[in-house]
PQR file of N, CA, C, O and H, with PARSE charges and radii, in Angstrom:
ATOM      1  N   UNK A   1     124.552 101.922 127.540 -0.4000 1.5000
ATOM      2  CA  UNK A   1     125.672 102.574 126.879 -0.0000 2.0000
ATOM      3  C   UNK A   1     125.326 104.048 126.699  0.5500 1.7000
ATOM      4  O   UNK A   1     124.277 104.389 126.153 -0.5500 1.4000
ATOM      5  N   UNK A   2     126.200 104.893 127.153 -0.4000 1.5000
ATOM      6  CA  UNK A   2     126.025 106.327 126.979 -0.0000 2.0000
ATOM      7  C   UNK A   2     126.664 106.751 125.661  0.5500 1.7000
ATOM      8  O   UNK A   2     127.692 106.211 125.251 -0.5500 1.4000
ATOM      9  H   UNK A   2     127.052 104.616 127.597  0.4000 1.0000
ATOM     10  N   UNK A   3     126.051 107.707 125.018 -0.4000 1.5000
ATOM     11  CA  UNK A   3     126.536 108.206 123.746 -0.0000 2.0000
ATOM     12  C   UNK A   3     127.996 108.637 123.855  0.5500 1.7000
ATOM     13  O   UNK A   3     128.810 108.344 122.979 -0.5500 1.4000
ATOM     14  H   UNK A   3     125.216 108.145 125.350  0.4000 1.0000
ATOM     15  N   UNK A   4     128.310 109.329 124.933 -0.4000 1.5000
ATOM     16  CA  UNK A   4     129.666 109.859 125.123 -0.0000 2.0000
ATOM     17  C   UNK A   4     130.709 108.760 125.277  0.5500 1.7000
ATOM     18  O   UNK A   4     131.896 109.004 125.063 -0.5500 1.4000
ATOM     19  H   UNK A   4     127.649 109.567 125.645  0.4000 1.0000
ATOM     20  N   UNK A   5     130.286 107.556 125.645 -0.4000 1.5000
ATOM     21  CA  UNK A   5     131.220 106.459 125.906 -0.0000 2.0000
ATOM     22  C   UNK A   5     131.493 105.581 124.695  0.5500 1.7000
ATOM     23  O   UNK A   5     132.375 104.724 124.751 -0.5500 1.4000
ATOM     24  H   UNK A   5     129.321 107.357 125.819  0.4000 1.0000
ATOM     25  N   UNK A   6     130.768 105.767 123.611 -0.4000 1.5000
ATOM     26  CA  UNK A   6     130.906 104.886 122.445 -0.0000 2.0000
ATOM     27  C   UNK A   6     132.322 104.910 121.895  0.5500 1.7000
ATOM     28  O   UNK A   6     132.894 103.854 121.626 -0.5500 1.4000
ATOM     29  H   UNK A   6     130.051 106.463 123.565  0.4000 1.0000
ATOM     30  N   UNK A   7     132.896 106.086 121.723 -0.4000 1.5000
ATOM     31  CA  UNK A   7     134.211 106.204 121.091 -0.0000 2.0000
ATOM     32  C   UNK A   7     135.321 105.542 121.907  0.5500 1.7000
ATOM     33  O   UNK A   7     136.349 105.156 121.352 -0.5500 1.4000
ATOM     34  H   UNK A   7     132.431 106.944 121.942  0.4000 1.0000
ATOM     35  N   UNK A   8     135.123 105.411 123.202 -0.4000 1.5000
ATOM     36  CA  UNK A   8     136.160 104.834 124.059 -0.0000 2.0000
ATOM     37  C   UNK A   8     136.117 103.302 124.108  0.5500 1.7000
ATOM     38  O   UNK A   8     136.991 102.679 124.711 -0.5500 1.4000
ATOM     39  H   UNK A   8     134.288 105.725 123.653  0.4000 1.0000
ATOM     40  N   UNK A   9     135.129 102.708 123.492 -0.4000 1.5000
ATOM     41  CA  UNK A   9     134.987 101.256 123.553 -0.0000 2.0000
ATOM     42  C   UNK A   9     135.886 100.584 122.510  0.5500 1.7000
ATOM     43  O   UNK A   9     136.055 101.106 121.408 -0.5500 1.4000
ATOM     44  H   UNK A   9     134.419 103.214 123.002  0.4000 1.0000
ATOM     45  N   UNK A  10     136.464  99.424 122.856 -0.4000 1.5000
ATOM     46  CA  UNK A  10     137.331  98.731 121.896 -0.0000 2.0000
ATOM     47  C   UNK A  10     136.568  98.238 120.664  0.5500 1.7000
ATOM     48  O   UNK A  10     137.122  98.236 119.564 -0.5500 1.4000
ATOM     49  H   UNK A  10     136.327  99.000 123.751  0.4000 1.0000
ATOM     50  N   UNK A  11     135.326  97.825 120.825 -0.4000 1.5000
ATOM     51  CA  UNK A  11     134.497  97.400 119.695 -0.0000 2.0000
ATOM     52  C   UNK A  11     133.431  98.468 119.488  0.5500 1.7000
ATOM     53  O   UNK A  11     132.341  98.397 120.055 -0.5500 1.4000
ATOM     54  H   UNK A  11     134.877  97.826 121.718  0.4000 1.0000
ATOM     55  N   UNK A  12     133.764  99.456 118.668 -0.4000 1.5000
ATOM     56  CA  UNK A  12     132.872 100.596 118.504 -0.0000 2.0000
ATOM     57  C   UNK A  12     131.541 100.198 117.877  0.5500 1.7000
ATOM     58  O   UNK A  12     130.505 100.771 118.213 -0.5500 1.4000
ATOM     59  H   UNK A  12     134.650  99.513 118.207  0.4000 1.0000
ATOM     60  N   UNK A  13     131.557  99.218 116.967 -0.4000 1.5000
ATOM     61  CA  UNK A  13     130.303  98.824 116.324 -0.0000 2.0000
ATOM     62  C   UNK A  13     129.356  98.181 117.334  0.5500 1.7000
ATOM     63  O   UNK A  13     128.156  98.453 117.329 -0.5500 1.4000
ATOM     64  H   UNK A  13     132.399  98.752 116.694  0.4000 1.0000
ATOM     65  N   UNK A  14     129.898  97.329 118.198 -0.4000 1.5000
ATOM     66  CA  UNK A  14     129.075  96.717 119.250 -0.0000 2.0000
ATOM     67  C   UNK A  14     128.563  97.795 120.208  0.5500 1.7000
ATOM     68  O   UNK A  14     127.423  97.726 120.669 -0.5500 1.4000
ATOM     69  H   UNK A  14     130.873  97.107 118.203  0.4000 1.0000
ATOM     70  N   UNK A  15     129.392  98.774 120.502 -0.4000 1.5000
ATOM     71  CA  UNK A  15     128.981  99.857 121.400 -0.0000 2.0000
ATOM     72  C   UNK A  15     127.876 100.699 120.768  0.5500 1.7000
ATOM     73  O   UNK A  15     126.907 101.053 121.439 -0.5500 1.4000
ATOM     74  H   UNK A  15     130.318  98.830 120.127  0.4000 1.0000
ATOM     75  N   UNK A  16     128.014 101.020 119.488 -0.4000 1.5000
ATOM     76  CA  UNK A  16     126.983 101.789 118.800 -0.0000 2.0000
ATOM     77  C   UNK A  16     125.685 100.996 118.712  0.5500 1.7000
ATOM     78  O   UNK A  16     124.600 101.555 118.870 -0.5500 1.4000
ATOM     79  H   UNK A  16     128.802 100.733 118.943  0.4000 1.0000
ATOM     80  N   UNK A  17     125.796  99.695 118.459 -0.4000 1.5000
ATOM     81  CA  UNK A  17     124.616  98.840 118.409 -0.0000 2.0000
ATOM     82  C   UNK A  17     123.940  98.777 119.766  0.5500 1.7000
ATOM     83  O   UNK A  17     122.714  98.841 119.850 -0.5500 1.4000
ATOM     84  H   UNK A  17     126.678  99.241 118.330  0.4000 1.0000
ATOM     85  N   UNK A  18     124.721  98.652 120.828 -0.4000 1.5000
ATOM     86  CA  UNK A  18     124.160  98.622 122.178 -0.0000 2.0000
ATOM     87  C   UNK A  18     123.450  99.938 122.488  0.5500 1.7000
ATOM     88  O   UNK A  18     122.381  99.939 123.097 -0.5500 1.4000
ATOM     89  H   UNK A  18     125.717  98.600 120.760  0.4000 1.0000
ATOM     90  N   UNK A  19     124.036 101.045 122.075 -0.4000 1.5000
ATOM     91  CA  UNK A  19     123.403 102.356 122.254 -0.0000 2.0000
ATOM     92  C   UNK A  19     122.056 102.401 121.532  0.5500 1.7000
ATOM     93  O   UNK A  19     121.069 102.885 122.086 -0.5500 1.4000
ATOM     94  H   UNK A  19     124.905 101.044 121.580  0.4000 1.0000
ATOM     95  N   UNK A  20     122.015 101.901 120.302 -0.4000 1.5000
ATOM     96  CA  UNK A  20     120.764 101.891 119.536 -0.0000 2.0000
ATOM     97  C   UNK A  20     119.713 101.037 120.249  0.5500 1.7000
ATOM     98  O   UNK A  20     118.549 101.428 120.337 -0.5500 1.4000
ATOM     99  H   UNK A  20     122.817 101.509 119.851  0.4000 1.0000
ATOM    100  N   UNK A  21     120.124  99.873 120.757 -0.4000 1.5000
ATOM    101  CA  UNK A  21     119.195  99.002 121.477 -0.0000 2.0000
ATOM    102  C   UNK A  21     118.628  99.722 122.689  0.5500 1.7000
ATOM    103  O   UNK A  21     117.419  99.697 122.918 -0.5500 1.4000
ATOM    104  H   UNK A  21     121.070  99.556 120.685  0.4000 1.0000
ATOM    105  N   UNK A  22     119.488 100.360 123.462 -0.4000 1.5000
ATOM    106  CA  UNK A  22     119.046 101.040 124.685 -0.0000 2.0000
ATOM    107  C   UNK A  22     118.249 102.311 124.395  0.5500 1.7000
ATOM    108  O   UNK A  22     117.403 102.706 125.197 -0.5500 1.4000
ATOM    109  H   UNK A  22     120.471 100.380 123.276  0.4000 1.0000
ATOM    110  N   UNK A  23     118.509 102.944 123.271 -0.4000 1.5000
ATOM    111  CA  UNK A  23     117.867 104.210 122.951 -0.0000 2.0000
ATOM    112  C   UNK A  23     116.585 104.031 122.138  0.5500 1.7000
ATOM    113  O   UNK A  23     115.562 104.650 122.433 -0.5500 1.4000
ATOM    114  H   UNK A  23     119.197 102.623 122.619  0.4000 1.0000
ATOM    115  N   UNK A  24     116.650 103.182 121.116 -0.4000 1.5000
ATOM    116  CA  UNK A  24     115.527 103.028 120.196 -0.0000 2.0000
ATOM    117  C   UNK A  24     114.816 101.678 120.309  0.5500 1.7000
ATOM    118  O   UNK A  24     113.693 101.529 119.828 -0.5500 1.4000
ATOM    119  H   UNK A  24     117.481 102.680 120.877  0.4000 1.0000
ATOM    120  N   UNK A  25     115.453 100.708 120.934 -0.4000 1.5000
ATOM    121  CA  UNK A  25     114.849  99.389 121.081 -0.0000 2.0000
ATOM    122  C   UNK A  25     115.553  98.336 120.244  0.5500 1.7000
ATOM    123  O   UNK A  25     116.171  98.638 119.223 -0.5500 1.4000
ATOM    124  H   UNK A  25     116.366 100.829 121.325  0.4000 1.0000
ATOM    125  N   UNK A  26     115.449  97.114 120.691 -0.4000 1.5000
ATOM    126  CA  UNK A  26     116.132  96.011 120.013 -0.0000 2.0000
ATOM    127  C   UNK A  26     115.591  95.774 118.608  0.5500 1.7000
ATOM    128  O   UNK A  26     116.343  95.412 117.703 -0.5500 1.4000
ATOM    129  H   UNK A  26     114.947  96.869 121.520  0.4000 1.0000
ATOM    130  N   UNK A  27     114.307  95.975 118.425 -0.4000 1.5000
ATOM    131  CA  UNK A  27     113.703  95.764 117.117 -0.0000 2.0000
ATOM    132  C   UNK A  27     114.314  96.698 116.070  0.5500 1.7000
ATOM    133  O   UNK A  27     114.556  96.288 114.935 -0.5500 1.4000
ATOM    134  H   UNK A  27     113.696  96.269 119.160  0.4000 1.0000
ATOM    135  N   UNK A  28     114.561  97.944 116.448 -0.4000 1.5000
ATOM    136  CA  UNK A  28     115.191  98.898 115.527 -0.0000 2.0000
ATOM    137  C   UNK A  28     116.594  98.424 115.170  0.5500 1.7000
ATOM    138  O   UNK A  28     116.987  98.466 114.005 -0.5500 1.4000
ATOM    139  H   UNK A  28     114.365  98.278 117.370  0.4000 1.0000
ATOM    140  N   UNK A  29     117.349  97.974 116.168 -0.4000 1.5000
ATOM    141  CA  UNK A  29     118.718  97.520 115.919 -0.0000 2.0000
ATOM    142  C   UNK A  29     118.738  96.323 114.970  0.5500 1.7000
ATOM    143  O   UNK A  29     119.643  96.201 114.145 -0.5500 1.4000
ATOM    144  H   UNK A  29     117.029  97.940 117.115  0.4000 1.0000
ATOM    145  N   UNK A  30     117.755  95.449 115.081 -0.4000 1.5000
ATOM    146  CA  UNK A  30     117.713  94.257 114.234 -0.0000 2.0000
ATOM    147  C   UNK A  30     117.207  94.566 112.827  0.5500 1.7000
ATOM    148  O   UNK A  30     117.738  94.052 111.843 -0.5500 1.4000
ATOM    149  H   UNK A  30     117.020  95.547 115.751  0.4000 1.0000
ATOM    150  N   UNK A  31     116.182  95.405 112.738 -0.4000 1.5000
ATOM    151  CA  UNK A  31     115.567  95.666 111.439 -0.0000 2.0000
ATOM    152  C   UNK A  31     116.266  96.767 110.645  0.5500 1.7000
ATOM    153  O   UNK A  31     116.182  96.801 109.417 -0.5500 1.4000
ATOM    154  H   UNK A  31     115.751  95.822 113.538  0.4000 1.0000
ATOM    155  N   UNK A  32     116.952  97.661 111.344 -0.4000 1.5000
ATOM    156  CA  UNK A  32     117.640  98.772 110.685 -0.0000 2.0000
ATOM    157  C   UNK A  32     119.098  98.844 111.170  0.5500 1.7000
ATOM    158  O   UNK A  32     119.462  99.755 111.913 -0.5500 1.4000
ATOM    159  H   UNK A  32     117.020  97.633 112.341  0.4000 1.0000
ATOM    160  N   UNK A  33     119.923  97.885 110.747 -0.4000 1.5000
ATOM    161  CA  UNK A  33     121.309  97.882 111.239 -0.0000 2.0000
ATOM    162  C   UNK A  33     122.103  99.118 110.843  0.5500 1.7000
ATOM    163  O   UNK A  33     123.132  99.408 111.453 -0.5500 1.4000
ATOM    164  H   UNK A  33     119.627  97.145 110.143  0.4000 1.0000
ATOM    165  N   UNK A  34     121.652  99.842 109.847 -0.4000 1.5000
ATOM    166  CA  UNK A  34     122.331 101.062 109.435 -0.0000 2.0000
ATOM    167  C   UNK A  34     122.266 102.175 110.462  0.5500 1.7000
ATOM    168  O   UNK A  34     123.058 103.115 110.404 -0.5500 1.4000
ATOM    169  H   UNK A  34     120.816  99.606 109.351  0.4000 1.0000
ATOM    170  N   UNK A  35     121.327 102.084 111.412 -0.4000 1.5000
ATOM    171  CA  UNK A  35     121.217 103.117 112.438 -0.0000 2.0000
ATOM    172  C   UNK A  35     122.494 103.133 113.281  0.5500 1.7000
ATOM    173  O   UNK A  35     122.992 104.206 113.622 -0.5500 1.4000
ATOM    174  H   UNK A  35     120.683 101.320 111.459  0.4000 1.0000
ATOM    175  N   UNK A  36     123.026 101.968 113.617 -0.4000 1.5000
ATOM    176  CA  UNK A  36     124.275 101.907 114.396 -0.0000 2.0000
ATOM    177  C   UNK A  36     125.425 102.551 113.622  0.5500 1.7000
ATOM    178  O   UNK A  36     126.271 103.222 114.212 -0.5500 1.4000
ATOM    179  H   UNK A  36     122.622 101.096 113.340  0.4000 1.0000
ATOM    180  N   UNK A  37     125.458 102.351 112.313 -0.4000 1.5000
ATOM    181  CA  UNK A  37     126.497 102.982 111.493 -0.0000 2.0000
ATOM    182  C   UNK A  37     126.341 104.501 111.490  0.5500 1.7000
ATOM    183  O   UNK A  37     127.326 105.238 111.527 -0.5500 1.4000
ATOM    184  H   UNK A  37     124.770 101.806 111.833  0.4000 1.0000
ATOM    185  N   UNK A  38     125.095 104.956 111.444 -0.4000 1.5000
ATOM    186  CA  UNK A  38     124.839 106.396 111.498 -0.0000 2.0000
ATOM    187  C   UNK A  38     125.288 106.966 112.832  0.5500 1.7000
ATOM    188  O   UNK A  38     125.919 108.022 112.884 -0.5500 1.4000
ATOM    189  H   UNK A  38     124.295 104.358 111.414  0.4000 1.0000
ATOM    190  N   UNK A  39     124.961 106.263 113.915 -0.4000 1.5000
ATOM    191  CA  UNK A  39     125.381 106.717 115.246 -0.0000 2.0000
ATOM    192  C   UNK A  39     126.901 106.790 115.307  0.5500 1.7000
ATOM    193  O   UNK A  39     127.445 107.776 115.805 -0.5500 1.4000
ATOM    194  H   UNK A  39     124.449 105.406 113.874  0.4000 1.0000
ATOM    195  N   UNK A  40     127.591 105.780 114.818 -0.4000 1.5000
ATOM    196  CA  UNK A  40     129.054 105.784 114.847 -0.0000 2.0000
ATOM    197  C   UNK A  40     129.611 106.949 114.028  0.5500 1.7000
ATOM    198  O   UNK A  40     130.568 107.599 114.448 -0.5500 1.4000
ATOM    199  H   UNK A  40     127.149 104.979 114.414  0.4000 1.0000
ATOM    200  N   UNK A  41     129.024 107.212 112.873 -0.4000 1.5000
ATOM    201  CA  UNK A  41     129.470 108.340 112.053 -0.0000 2.0000
ATOM    202  C   UNK A  41     129.305 109.657 112.809  0.5500 1.7000
ATOM    203  O   UNK A  41     130.170 110.532 112.752 -0.5500 1.4000
ATOM    204  H   UNK A  41     128.246 106.684 112.531  0.4000 1.0000
ATOM    205  N   UNK A  42     128.196 109.782 113.509 -0.4000 1.5000
ATOM    206  CA  UNK A  42     127.957 110.990 114.304 -0.0000 2.0000
ATOM    207  C   UNK A  42     129.005 111.139 115.403  0.5500 1.7000
ATOM    208  O   UNK A  42     129.513 112.234 115.645 -0.5500 1.4000
ATOM    209  H   UNK A  42     127.493 109.071 113.555  0.4000 1.0000
ATOM    210  N   UNK A  43     129.323 110.034 116.062 -0.4000 1.5000
ATOM    211  CA  UNK A  43     130.346 110.052 117.112 -0.0000 2.0000
ATOM    212  C   UNK A  43     131.683 110.491 116.521  0.5500 1.7000
ATOM    213  O   UNK A  43     132.381 111.324 117.100 -0.5500 1.4000
ATOM    214  H   UNK A  43     128.910 109.144 115.866  0.4000 1.0000
ATOM    215  N   UNK A  44     132.031 109.933 115.379 -0.4000 1.5000
ATOM    216  CA  UNK A  44     133.314 110.253 114.753 -0.0000 2.0000
ATOM    217  C   UNK A  44     133.392 111.706 114.290  0.5500 1.7000
ATOM    218  O   UNK A  44     134.477 112.286 114.231 -0.5500 1.4000
ATOM    219  H   UNK A  44     131.464 109.257 114.908  0.4000 1.0000
ATOM    220  N   UNK A  45     132.250 112.288 113.964 -0.4000 1.5000
ATOM    221  CA  UNK A  45     132.229 113.695 113.552 -0.0000 2.0000
ATOM    222  C   UNK A  45     132.131 114.648 114.738  0.5500 1.7000
ATOM    223  O   UNK A  45     132.156 115.867 114.564 -0.5500 1.4000
ATOM    224  H   UNK A  45     131.369 111.817 114.011  0.4000 1.0000
ATOM    225  N   UNK A  46     132.022 114.093 115.939 -0.4000 1.5000
ATOM    226  CA  UNK A  46     131.967 114.923 117.133 -0.0000 2.0000
ATOM    227  C   UNK A  46     130.621 115.581 117.382  0.5500 1.7000
ATOM    228  O   UNK A  46     130.540 116.579 118.099 -0.5500 1.4000
ATOM    229  H   UNK A  46     132.002 113.103 116.080  0.4000 1.0000
ATOM    230  N   UNK A  47     129.568 115.034 116.799 -0.4000 1.5000
ATOM    231  CA  UNK A  47     128.230 115.604 116.988 -0.0000 2.0000
ATOM    232  C   UNK A  47     127.740 115.372 118.412  0.5500 1.7000
ATOM    233  O   UNK A  47     128.008 114.320 118.991 -0.5500 1.4000
ATOM    234  H   UNK A  47     129.634 114.224 116.217  0.4000 1.0000
ATOM    235  N   UNK A  48     127.038 116.325 118.974 -0.4000 1.5000
ATOM    236  CA  UNK A  48     126.377 116.071 120.256 -0.0000 2.0000
ATOM    237  C   UNK A  48     125.221 115.088 120.038  0.5500 1.7000
ATOM    238  O   UNK A  48     124.744 114.911 118.916 -0.5500 1.4000
ATOM    239  H   UNK A  48     126.821 117.180 118.503  0.4000 1.0000
ATOM    240  N   UNK A  49     124.788 114.464 121.112 -0.4000 1.5000
ATOM    241  CA  UNK A  49     123.777 113.417 121.021 -0.0000 2.0000
ATOM    242  C   UNK A  49     122.482 113.909 120.360  0.5500 1.7000
ATOM    243  O   UNK A  49     121.904 113.204 119.532 -0.5500 1.4000
ATOM    244  H   UNK A  49     125.175 114.608 122.023  0.4000 1.0000
ATOM    245  N   UNK A  50     122.037 115.086 120.714 -0.4000 1.5000
ATOM    246  CA  UNK A  50     120.806 115.621 120.127 -0.0000 2.0000
ATOM    247  C   UNK A  50     120.895 115.778 118.618  0.5500 1.7000
ATOM    248  O   UNK A  50     119.927 115.504 117.909 -0.5500 1.4000
ATOM    249  H   UNK A  50     122.506 115.659 121.386  0.4000 1.0000
ATOM    250  N   UNK A  51     122.032 116.211 118.126 -0.4000 1.5000
ATOM    251  CA  UNK A  51     122.228 116.354 116.691 -0.0000 2.0000
ATOM    252  C   UNK A  51     122.280 114.981 116.022  0.5500 1.7000
ATOM    253  O   UNK A  51     121.828 114.821 114.889 -0.5500 1.4000
ATOM    254  H   UNK A  51     122.818 116.433 118.702  0.4000 1.0000
ATOM    255  N   UNK A  52     122.827 114.006 116.719 -0.4000 1.5000
ATOM    256  CA  UNK A  52     122.840 112.631 116.209 -0.0000 2.0000
ATOM    257  C   UNK A  52     121.410 112.137 116.024  0.5500 1.7000
ATOM    258  O   UNK A  52     121.097 111.501 115.017 -0.5500 1.4000
ATOM    259  H   UNK A  52     123.195 114.136 117.640  0.4000 1.0000
ATOM    260  N   UNK A  53     120.538 112.427 116.995 -0.4000 1.5000
ATOM    261  CA  UNK A  53     119.134 112.010 116.883 -0.0000 2.0000
ATOM    262  C   UNK A  53     118.477 112.637 115.658  0.5500 1.7000
ATOM    263  O   UNK A  53     117.672 111.995 114.984 -0.5500 1.4000
ATOM    264  H   UNK A  53     120.792 112.943 117.813  0.4000 1.0000
ATOM    265  N   UNK A  54     118.820 113.888 115.371 -0.4000 1.5000
ATOM    266  CA  UNK A  54     118.268 114.568 114.197 -0.0000 2.0000
ATOM    267  C   UNK A  54     118.782 113.902 112.923  0.5500 1.7000
ATOM    268  O   UNK A  54     118.039 113.763 111.951 -0.5500 1.4000
ATOM    269  H   UNK A  54     119.474 114.410 115.918  0.4000 1.0000
ATOM    270  N   UNK A  55     120.042 113.494 112.926 -0.4000 1.5000
ATOM    271  CA  UNK A  55     120.617 112.800 111.778 -0.0000 2.0000
ATOM    272  C   UNK A  55     119.928 111.457 111.571  0.5500 1.7000
ATOM    273  O   UNK A  55     119.617 111.089 110.438 -0.5500 1.4000
ATOM    274  H   UNK A  55     120.646 113.607 113.716  0.4000 1.0000
ATOM    275  N   UNK A  56     119.687 110.728 112.648 -0.4000 1.5000
ATOM    276  CA  UNK A  56     118.974 109.449 112.556 -0.0000 2.0000
ATOM    277  C   UNK A  56     117.570 109.689 112.022  0.5500 1.7000
ATOM    278  O   UNK A  56     117.077 108.903 111.213 -0.5500 1.4000
ATOM    279  H   UNK A  56     119.939 111.027 113.568  0.4000 1.0000
ATOM    280  N   UNK A  57     116.923 110.752 112.458 -0.4000 1.5000
ATOM    281  CA  UNK A  57     115.601 111.106 111.945 -0.0000 2.0000
ATOM    282  C   UNK A  57     115.661 111.328 110.436  0.5500 1.7000
ATOM    283  O   UNK A  57     114.832 110.800 109.695 -0.5500 1.4000
ATOM    284  H   UNK A  57     117.323 111.390 113.115  0.4000 1.0000
ATOM    285  N   UNK A  58     116.623 112.096 109.990 -0.4000 1.5000
ATOM    286  CA  UNK A  58     116.743 112.394 108.565 -0.0000 2.0000
ATOM    287  C   UNK A  58     117.117 111.193 107.720  0.5500 1.7000
ATOM    288  O   UNK A  58     116.604 111.025 106.614 -0.5500 1.4000
ATOM    289  H   UNK A  58     117.296 112.525 110.592  0.4000 1.0000
ATOM    290  N   UNK A  59     118.013 110.348 108.236 -0.4000 1.5000
ATOM    291  CA  UNK A  59     118.503 109.214 107.457 -0.0000 2.0000
ATOM    292  C   UNK A  59     117.592 107.990 107.526  0.5500 1.7000
ATOM    293  O   UNK A  59     117.485 107.240 106.556 -0.5500 1.4000
ATOM    294  H   UNK A  59     118.430 110.484 109.135  0.4000 1.0000
ATOM    295  N   UNK A  60     116.940 107.789 108.661 -0.4000 1.5000
ATOM    296  CA  UNK A  60     116.186 106.545 108.879 -0.0000 2.0000
ATOM    297  C   UNK A  60     114.725 106.771 109.258  0.5500 1.7000
ATOM    298  O   UNK A  60     113.975 105.814 109.450 -0.5500 1.4000
ATOM    299  H   UNK A  60     117.027 108.399 109.449  0.4000 1.0000
ATOM    300  N   UNK A  61     114.328 108.021 109.363 -0.4000 1.5000
ATOM    301  CA  UNK A  61     112.949 108.394 109.697 -0.0000 2.0000
ATOM    302  C   UNK A  61     112.494 107.857 111.057  0.5500 1.7000
ATOM    303  O   UNK A  61     111.326 107.520 111.251 -0.5500 1.4000
ATOM    304  H   UNK A  61     114.937 108.799 109.207  0.4000 1.0000
ATOM    305  N   UNK A  62     113.441 107.789 111.985 -0.4000 1.5000
ATOM    306  CA  UNK A  62     113.111 107.413 113.360 -0.0000 2.0000
ATOM    307  C   UNK A  62     112.984 108.681 114.187  0.5500 1.7000
ATOM    308  O   UNK A  62     113.896 109.508 114.175 -0.5500 1.4000
ATOM    309  H   UNK A  62     114.389 108.063 111.828  0.4000 1.0000
ATOM    310  N   UNK A  63     111.899 108.855 114.893 -0.4000 1.5000
ATOM    311  CA  UNK A  63     111.751 110.060 115.716 -0.0000 2.0000
ATOM    312  C   UNK A  63     112.763 110.064 116.857  0.5500 1.7000
ATOM    313  O   UNK A  63     113.205 109.000 117.291 -0.5500 1.4000
ATOM    314  H   UNK A  63     111.159 108.183 114.903  0.4000 1.0000
ATOM    315  N   UNK A  64     113.129 111.227 117.340 -0.4000 1.5000
ATOM    316  CA  UNK A  64     114.024 111.278 118.492 -0.0000 2.0000
ATOM    317  C   UNK A  64     113.426 110.493 119.658  0.5500 1.7000
ATOM    318  O   UNK A  64     112.214 110.525 119.871 -0.5500 1.4000
ATOM    319  H   UNK A  64     112.769 112.091 116.987  0.4000 1.0000
ATOM    320  N   UNK A  65     114.258 109.799 120.403 -0.4000 1.5000
ATOM    321  CA  UNK A  65     113.735 108.992 121.514 -0.0000 2.0000
ATOM    322  C   UNK A  65     113.187 109.880 122.637  0.5500 1.7000
ATOM    323  O   UNK A  65     113.628 111.013 122.829 -0.5500 1.4000
ATOM    324  H   UNK A  65     115.243 109.773 120.230  0.4000 1.0000
ATOM    325  N   UNK A  66     112.232 109.341 123.356 -0.4000 1.5000
ATOM    326  CA  UNK A  66     111.703 110.054 124.505 -0.0000 2.0000
ATOM    327  C   UNK A  66     112.608 109.766 125.686  0.5500 1.7000
ATOM    328  O   UNK A  66     112.952 108.613 125.946 -0.5500 1.4000
ATOM    329  H   UNK A  66     111.874 108.420 123.200  0.4000 1.0000
ATOM    330  N   UNK A  67     112.994 110.811 126.400 -0.4000 1.5000
ATOM    331  CA  UNK A  67     113.858 110.663 127.570 -0.0000 2.0000
ATOM    332  C   UNK A  67     113.101 111.076 128.806  0.5500 1.7000
ATOM    333  O   UNK A  67     112.353 112.054 128.799 -0.5500 1.4000
ATOM    334  H   UNK A  67     112.714 111.748 126.188  0.4000 1.0000
ATOM    335  N   UNK A  68     113.305 110.314 129.878 -0.4000 1.5000
ATOM    336  CA  UNK A  68     112.668 110.633 131.161 -0.0000 2.0000
ATOM    337  C   UNK A  68     113.483 111.616 131.938  0.5500 1.7000
ATOM    338  O   UNK A  68     113.099 112.000 133.043 -0.5500 1.4000
ATOM    339  H   UNK A  68     113.913 109.520 129.884  0.4000 1.0000
TER
END
């Protein structure tokens, strides 16, 4: 799931959760379900993906994901 595609999905919560799984790992999605809510809030506010990662860092103390 791409960050930019979350808002276009019919089930936004499932899309945000899938994004968290693909970005941070399934364990994060299971142990910190609030991360998906934070991601959705960022999407709704129109934040770019990098700023969303900073918000997740501030709210949940998860470091920005490493990208190849």
